[in-house]
C-alpha positions in Angstrom: 115.5 166.9 127.4 118.5 165.9 129.6 117.0 168.9 132.0 113.4 167.7 131.3 114.4 164.1 132.8 116.3 164.9 135.7 113.6 167.4 136.6 111.0 164.4 136.6 113.4 162.1 138.4 115.0 164.3 140.9 112.2 167.0 141.5 108.6 166.4 140.4 108.4 162.3 141.4 109.9 162.8 144.5 107.7 165.9 145.6 104.7 164.1 144.4 105.9 161.2 146.2 106.3 162.7 149.5 103.4 165.0 149.7 101.3 162.3 148.8 102.6 160.5 151.7 101.8 163.7 153.8 98.3 164.3 152.5 97.1 160.5 153.2 97.0 161.3 156.6 94.4 164.1 155.9 91.5 161.9 154.8 90.8 160.2 151.5 90.0 163.0 149.3 93.4 165.0 149.8 95.7 162.7 148.5 93.2 162.5 145.5 93.0 166.0 145.0 97.0 166.3 145.3 97.7 163.3 142.7 95.3 164.9 140.3 96.4 168.3 140.8 100.0 167.2 140.5 99.3 165.1 137.0 97.6 168.0 135.9 100.7 170.4 136.1 102.5 167.6 134.7 100.5 167.5 131.5 101.0 171.3 131.5 104.7 171.0 132.1 104.8 168.8 129.0 102.4 170.0 126.4 101.2 173.7 128.0 99.8 174.7 124.6 97.0 172.0 125.0 96.1 172.4 128.6 92.9 174.3 128.0 91.9 171.6 125.2 92.5 169.1 128.3 90.5 170.8 130.9 87.7 171.2 128.7 87.6 167.7 127.5 87.7 166.5 131.7 84.8 169.0 132.5 82.5 168.2 129.6 82.9 164.4 129.6 82.6 164.6 133.2 78.9 166.6 133.3 78.1 164.4 130.5 78.7 161.2 132.4 77.0 162.5 135.6 73.9 163.4 133.2 74.0 159.6 131.9 74.1 158.8 135.6 71.5 160.6 137.2 68.8 160.4 134.0 66.5 157.6 134.8 64.9 157.8 130.9 66.9 155.1 128.5 66.2 157.7 126.0 67.9 160.7 127.6 70.9 157.8 128.4 71.4 157.0 124.7 71.0 160.4 124.0 73.7 161.9 126.4 76.1 159.2 125.3 75.6 160.0 121.8 76.7 163.4 122.4 79.2 162.5 124.5 80.8 160.3 122.2 80.3 162.8 119.0 82.0 165.6 121.0 84.8 163.3 122.0 85.6 161.8 118.2 84.8 165.4 116.9 87.9 166.7 118.9 90.1 163.7 118.1 89.0 163.9 114.4 90.3 167.5 114.1 93.6 167.7 115.8 94.2 164.1 114.6 92.6 163.5 111.1 91.8 166.6 109.6 95.3 166.8 108.0 94.6 163.6 106.5 91.2 164.5 105.2 92.1 168.0 103.7 95.6 166.3 102.1 93.0 163.8 100.5 90.6 166.1 98.6 92.3 167.5 95.5 89.4 169.8 94.8 89.9 171.2 98.2 93.4 171.6 97.7 93.0 173.4 94.6 91.4 176.1 96.3 94.1 176.9 98.4 92.4 177.6 101.3 95.6 178.0 103.4 94.5 175.4 105.9 97.0 174.3 108.4 96.4 171.1 110.6 96.9 171.4 114.2 99.5 170.3 116.1 98.8 166.7 117.4 98.4 167.1 121.2 100.4 164.5 123.3 98.3 161.9 124.7 94.6 162.9 122.9 94.1 159.4 121.8 94.6 158.2 125.1 92.5 160.5 127.2 89.5 160.5 124.5 89.4 156.5 124.9 89.9 156.3 128.1 86.7 159.0 128.6 84.6 157.2 125.9 84.8 154.0 128.1 83.5 156.2 131.0 80.4 157.5 129.3 80.0 154.0 128.0 80.3 152.5 131.2 78.2 154.8 133.0 75.2 154.1 130.1 75.6 150.4 131.4 75.4 150.9 134.8 79.3 150.1 135.8 79.9 153.9 137.1 79.3 154.2 140.8 81.9 157.0 141.5 81.2 160.2 140.5 83.5 162.4 142.7 85.1 165.3 140.5 88.2 164.8 142.3 88.7 161.3 141.7 87.4 162.1 138.1 90.2 164.4 137.4 92.8 162.1 138.5 91.5 159.2 136.8 92.0 161.4 133.2 95.1 162.9 134.3 96.8 160.7 136.1 100.5 160.9 134.9 102.0 157.6 134.5 99.7 156.7 131.9 98.3 160.1 130.4 100.8 160.7 127.7 101.0 157.2 126.0 98.6 154.8 128.0 97.9 151.9 129.0 94.3 152.8 128.6 92.8 152.5 132.0 88.9 151.7 132.7 87.0 153.6 135.4 85.6 150.6 137.0 89.2 149.3 137.8 90.8 152.8 138.7 88.1 154.5 141.0 88.0 151.5 143.5 91.8 152.1 143.9 91.4 155.7 144.3 88.3 155.5 147.2 89.8 153.1 149.0 90.6 153.5 152.6 94.5 154.4 153.0 95.2 155.5 149.4 97.9 157.4 149.3 99.8 156.0 152.3 103.2 154.4 151.0 105.1 150.8 151.9 108.6 150.2 150.8 107.1 147.0 149.3 105.8 148.7 146.6 107.9 151.1 146.1 110.4 148.2 145.7 108.5 145.9 143.4 107.7 149.2 141.5 110.9 150.4 141.1 111.8 147.0 139.8 109.3 147.5 137.1 110.5 150.9 136.3 114.0 149.4 136.1 112.8 146.8 133.6 111.4 149.3 131.5 113.7 151.9 131.5 116.2 149.3 130.3 113.9 148.3 127.6 113.9 151.6 126.3 117.2 152.8 127.0 119.4 149.8 126.1 117.4 147.7 123.8 115.0 150.0 121.9 117.3 153.3 121.2 120.3 150.7 120.7 118.6 148.8 117.8 117.1 152.1 116.5 120.2 153.0 114.8 119.4 150.4 112.0 116.1 151.6 111.4 115.9 155.1 110.0 118.6 154.6 107.6 116.9 151.7 105.8 113.3 153.4 105.5 114.8 156.4 104.6 117.0 154.5 101.8 113.9 152.9 100.6 111.8 156.5 100.3 114.8 157.5 98.0 114.2 156.4 94.5 117.3 157.2 93.0 118.9 154.5 95.6 118.9 150.6 95.7 117.6 148.7 98.7 119.7 145.4 99.5 117.7 142.2 100.7 119.8 142.4 103.4 119.3 145.7 104.5 115.7 145.6 103.9 115.0 142.6 106.8 117.7 144.5 108.9 115.5 147.6 108.6 112.2 145.4 109.1 113.3 143.2 112.2 115.2 146.0 114.0 112.1 148.2 114.0 110.0 145.2 114.8 112.4 145.2 118.1 112.4 148.7 118.3 108.7 149.2 119.0 108.1 146.5 121.2 110.8 147.4 123.4 109.8 150.9 123.2 106.5 150.7 124.1 106.3 147.8 126.1 109.2 149.6 128.0 107.2 152.7 128.3 104.2 150.6 130.1 106.7 149.1 132.6 108.0 152.3 133.8 104.2 154.0 133.8 103.1 150.4 135.7 106.3 150.9 138.2 106.0 154.3 138.7 102.3 154.0 139.6 102.8 150.5 141.7 105.2 152.5 143.7 102.9 154.8 144.8 100.3 151.7 145.5 98.4 152.2 142.5 97.9 149.2 140.2 97.6 149.8 136.4 97.0 147.1 134.1 99.2 144.6 132.1 99.8 145.8 128.6 102.3 143.1 127.0 102.7 139.8 127.5 105.2 138.4 125.4 103.4 139.0 122.3 106.0 137.9 119.6 105.7 134.5 121.1 102.3 133.9 119.9 101.1 131.0 118.2 98.4 132.7 116.1 97.5 136.5 115.3 94.2 136.2 117.4 96.7 135.1 120.3 98.8 137.9 119.2 96.4 140.6 120.1 95.7 138.9 123.1 99.1 139.8 124.4 100.0 142.8 122.4 98.9 146.5 123.8 96.4 144.5 125.8 94.7 147.5 127.1 94.0 148.8 123.3 92.9 145.5 122.3 90.4 145.2 125.2 89.1 148.3 124.6 88.5 147.7 120.7 87.1 144.5 122.0 84.7 145.7 124.2 83.6 149.2 123.0 83.6 148.4 119.0 83.8 145.0 118.0 81.4 143.5 120.6 79.0 146.2 120.1 79.0 145.9 116.2 77.7 142.5 117.0 80.8 140.2 117.3 80.3 136.8 116.4 76.7 136.7 117.3 75.6 136.5 113.9 77.4 134.1 111.7 80.7 134.0 110.2 80.3 136.7 107.4 79.1 139.5 110.0 81.8 138.2 112.2 84.7 138.8 109.7 83.2 142.1 108.8 83.2 143.2 112.3 86.6 142.0 112.5 87.8 143.8 109.8 85.9 147.3 111.2 87.4 147.0 114.5 90.8 146.7 112.9 90.9 149.1 110.4 89.4 151.8 112.9 92.5 150.6 115.4 94.9 151.2 112.6 93.5 154.7 112.1 93.6 155.4 116.0 97.3 154.8 115.4 97.7 157.7 113.4 96.5 159.8 110.4 97.9 158.1 107.1 96.6 155.8 104.9 99.6 153.2 105.8 98.1 153.1 109.2 95.0 152.1 107.7 96.1 149.3 105.5 98.0 147.9 108.8 95.1 147.8 110.2 93.3 146.1 107.4 96.6 143.7 107.2 95.7 142.5 110.7 92.2 142.4 109.7 92.3 139.9 107.2 94.9 138.0 109.2 92.4 137.6 111.9 89.6 136.4 109.5 92.1 133.9 108.0 93.3 132.7 111.3 89.4 132.2 112.3 88.8 130.4 109.5 91.8 128.2 110.0 91.1 127.6 113.0 87.5 126.4 112.0 89.0 124.0 109.7 91.6 122.5 111.6 89.5 121.8 114.8 89.1 118.1 114.4 93.1 117.8 114.4 94.7 115.9 117.0 96.3 118.3 120.0 99.6 116.2 119.0 99.0 117.5 115.3 99.0 121.2 116.7 101.9 120.8 119.0 104.0 119.4 116.3 103.4 122.3 114.1 103.8 124.8 116.6 106.9 126.0 115.7 105.6 127.0 112.2 102.6 128.6 113.6 105.0 131.1 115.6 107.0 131.7 112.7 104.1 132.2 110.2 102.7 134.9 113.0 105.8 136.6 113.8 106.6 137.0 109.8 103.3 138.3 109.5 103.5 141.1 112.3 107.0 141.5 110.9 105.5 142.7 107.7 102.6 144.8 109.0 105.5 146.5 110.8 106.5 147.7 107.3 103.3 149.7 106.8 102.9 150.8 110.5 106.8 152.8 110.2 106.9 153.8 106.6 105.6 157.1 105.8 104.6 156.4 102.2 103.2 153.1 100.3 106.1 153.4 98.0 108.9 153.0 101.0 106.6 150.0 102.7 106.4 148.2 99.0 110.3 148.9 98.3 111.2 147.4 101.5 108.8 144.7 101.2 109.7 144.0 97.9 113.6 143.8 98.5 112.4 141.6 101.5 110.5 139.1 99.2 113.2 139.2 96.0 116.5 138.1 97.2 119.1 137.5 94.3 122.6 136.4 94.2 125.3 138.9 94.4 123.0 141.2 96.7 124.9 144.6 97.1 124.4 146.3 100.4 124.3 150.1 100.1 123.9 151.4 103.8 127.1 152.2 105.9 126.2 150.6 109.0 128.1 147.2 110.3 125.6 144.4 109.1 127.6 142.1 111.6 126.4 144.8 114.6 123.1 145.0 113.2 122.4 141.5 113.4 123.9 141.2 116.9 121.6 143.7 118.4 119.0 141.7 116.4 119.9 138.4 117.8 120.3 140.0 121.7 116.8 141.4 121.3 115.3 138.0 119.6 116.8 136.1 122.9 114.9 138.8 125.2 111.8 138.7 123.4 111.7 134.6 122.9 113.6 133.4 125.4 113.6 135.5 128.6 110.8 135.8 130.9 108.6 138.9 130.9 108.1 141.6 133.3 105.4 139.9 134.9 107.0 136.6 135.2 110.2 138.2 136.5 108.1 139.9 139.3 106.7 136.6 140.0 110.0 134.9 140.4 111.3 138.0 142.5 108.8 139.2 144.5 108.9 137.0 147.7 112.5 137.7 148.2 112.2 141.7 147.5 109.1 141.4 150.7 111.3 139.2 152.8 114.1 141.5 152.8 114.9 143.4 156.2 114.6 147.0 156.4 118.0 147.6 156.1 118.5 145.5 152.8 115.5 147.6 151.6 117.6 150.8 152.4 120.3 149.2 150.1 118.0 148.2 147.3 116.6 151.4 147.3 120.0 153.1 147.0 121.0 150.5 144.0 117.8 151.2 142.4 118.4 155.0 142.6 121.8 154.9 141.3 120.8 152.4 138.3 118.0 154.9 137.4 119.8 157.9 137.3 122.7 156.0 135.6 120.3 154.8 132.6 118.6 158.0 132.5 121.9 160.2 132.1 122.5 157.8 129.2 119.6 158.1 127.6 119.5 161.8 127.2 123.4 161.7 126.4 123.7 159.1 123.9 123.3 160.3 120.0 120.8 157.2 119.1 118.3 158.7 121.5 114.5 158.9 120.5 111.4 160.0 122.1 108.9 157.3 122.6 107.2 156.3 119.9 103.8 156.3 120.9 103.9 159.9 121.8 103.2 160.1 118.4 99.7 158.7 118.7 
């Protein structure tokens, strides 16, 4: 793993960056083609087994999208869209959910057919949703660019391909088509480097640092012969709450930062979600690209809130159940999605009942709102992380039934664990997020003279190298959690 990371930092990205600068002088199509091929090569390097699957997915979706664009018949557009979405979902279903379906059918298991579910291709959920959005946008007339090189880059663009954020055709294609695409600027490099460095810090220091208190708790909870103390249960649940946030938020920052270094802007994916005062606000701040996709391509097409509260609540529940299953082929993910669907229904009902309350009263209740939202999210993460309902309920039962003389059974130092949780809480609740940091420092970065920029460049490179070495050599290092989705 150390070798692979060093290759990326010192070979793949510098070569990609340098050739991009050269090809930018050869017209608009050459840098697009180069970056698309480099991104495809990046996927082949990380997941060579599934290169044919990715290539087939890109080719078929591109052809179907063109058919939708070219035909003037609305019936034909609908037919091609249905065929395209069905094909994408069948591929996703086979690779991601076939094992769950077979395991959930006892009569199939008794036949002993010898079925072995396929390994999950990295990034399949992201490039599938990205292309479904492309087909829907083509159907409603939002797609204006169908250049094959740009489409290849749109799907395979390496900063987002492995674990998001989910990108939209209408946001990315204009950037790929603009004059001067591929020309590199020191301002973009510095701003992107700062974003990348923040994300790397989140992953290497915060997420991986606090992860040491997660696995022992969930492993202990899955062992029926052991007893889980209330203190350990809370430590495990809170540690995972912050590990997941800093792990995926860190990845998103790194993707956005790498992209910005090449002059391309990816959408913001996190906006201090644990500061939310309601579960609705949480979903506007957490994994923003997925929340937007579920809203625009599932909740609204289902009818949204246009047909009364009962239909609205049913649409919310359906959206969140499917959003839960999107994250993984496990019934615990379905329950997590259903739990958040229930939260949203209660949230909307509460908002309707308290609409007449004074703004001062709502402001007075803000701490209670924030605490309730955060504890609800923590409860949901237990199902998200647990490998079985038994594990999840063991942890929740221990969290909710503290008793005198509670005896800890795990070996890690609780003071160290609480110190990590406290530090993570300060970062998540009290410090500015990445976007706010950039707002405060952007003008200083961009006003720096050329020699100062070179010094900053050297400092960035040194720090990134150091953190990369720490990440790959640390015993507690873990892969990005969203690589599994």
